[in-house]
C-alpha positions in Angstrom: 79.8 20.9 -22.3 81.7 23.0 -24.7 80.1 24.3 -27.8 77.7 26.7 -29.4 73.9 27.0 -29.4 72.7 28.9 -32.4 69.9 31.4 -32.0 67.0 31.2 -34.4 68.3 34.2 -36.4 71.6 32.4 -37.0 69.8 29.3 -38.2 67.9 31.4 -40.7 71.2 32.9 -42.0 72.5 29.3 -42.2 69.6 28.1 -44.3 69.8 31.1 -46.6 73.5 30.5 -47.1 74.4 34.0 -45.8 77.0 35.5 -43.6 79.3 32.5 -43.8 77.5 30.6 -41.0 78.1 27.3 -42.8 81.8 28.0 -42.9 81.9 28.7 -39.2 80.1 25.4 -38.5 82.5 23.6 -40.8 85.5 25.0 -38.9 84.2 24.0 -35.5 82.6 20.6 -36.3 78.9 19.9 -36.1 79.4 17.9 -32.9 79.9 21.2 -31.1 76.9 22.9 -32.6 73.5 22.8 -30.8 70.0 24.0 -31.3 67.2 24.7 -28.8 63.8 23.2 -29.1 62.7 26.8 -29.1 64.5 27.4 -32.4 62.9 24.3 -33.9 59.5 25.7 -32.8 60.2 29.2 -34.2 61.5 27.8 -37.5 58.5 25.5 -37.9 56.2 28.4 -37.2 58.1 30.5 -39.8 57.8 27.7 -42.3 54.1 27.5 -42.0 53.9 31.2 -42.7 56.3 31.2 -45.6 55.7 31.2 -49.3 57.3 27.8 -49.6 56.0 25.7 -46.7 57.4 22.4 -48.0 60.9 23.7 -48.4 61.1 25.5 -45.1 59.5 22.6 -43.2 62.6 20.5 -44.1 64.9 23.0 -42.3 64.0 22.1 -38.7 64.2 18.4 -39.7 67.7 19.0 -41.1 68.8 20.5 -37.8 67.4 17.5 -35.9 69.2 15.1 -38.3 72.5 16.9 -38.3 72.9 18.6 -34.9 71.9 17.9 -31.3 68.7 19.6 -30.2 68.6 20.4 -26.6 65.3 20.3 -24.7 64.1 23.1 -22.5 66.0 22.3 -19.3 64.4 20.9 -16.2 63.8 23.3 -13.4 64.3 26.3 -15.7 61.8 28.6 -14.0 64.2 30.1 -11.4 66.8 30.7 -14.1 64.2 32.3 -16.4 62.9 34.5 -13.6 66.4 35.6 -12.6 67.4 36.5 -16.2 64.2 38.3 -16.9 64.4 40.3 -13.7 68.0 41.2 -14.5 67.0 42.4 -18.0 64.0 44.3 -16.6 66.2 46.0 -14.1 68.3 47.3 -17.0 65.1 48.6 -18.7 65.3 45.8 -21.4 62.4 43.9 -22.7 63.5 40.6 -24.3 61.4 38.0 -25.9 60.6 35.0 -23.7 62.0 32.5 -26.3 65.3 34.3 -26.3 65.5 34.1 -22.5 64.7 30.4 -22.6 67.5 29.9 -25.2 69.8 31.9 -22.8 68.8 29.6 -19.9 69.6 26.6 -22.0 73.0 28.0 -23.0 73.8 28.8 -19.4 72.8 25.4 -18.0 74.9 23.6 -20.7 77.8 26.0 -20.6 77.3 26.9 -24.3 78.0 30.2 -26.1 75.0 31.7 -27.9 75.6 32.5 -31.6 73.3 35.3 -32.4 73.1 38.5 -34.4 71.1 39.9 -31.4 74.0 40.4 -29.1 72.3 43.5 -27.6 70.0 41.3 -25.7 72.0 38.1 -25.1 75.1 40.0 -23.9 73.0 41.6 -21.1 71.9 38.2 -19.7 73.8 37.2 -16.6 76.1 34.2 -17.1 75.6 34.1 -20.9 78.4 34.3 -23.4 77.5 35.3 -26.9 79.2 35.8 -30.3 77.9 37.2 -33.6 79.1 35.2 -36.6 77.2 37.4 -38.9 79.5 40.3 -38.3 82.7 38.3 -38.4 
């Protein structure tokens, strides 16, 4: 599979119309843009804790209606453990959800779009790009 899986921080930039994320998506075509179930969960949680729950609850739904949402992959535990061990060996502590997004990207051959390249670039077998700084 060729394409990009957007990290939750990139989806937030997209919904706030910042950093030209919408322009990047338009150049590539939405059929090559993916989201993880993890991002849907994180955005839903964020919406429930926002000052405008109704508005922000529409955002995960918009992703589900406009892009392909990838489930947490089957048999992901070994990949998760490998990546987490690799990061710990480098002295890095990375959130579990980021690791699961990385596992999903690796399994589907996708590039992670994130402003958090510090963590994703250290994950073995993960390619990442930062559209916020482009």
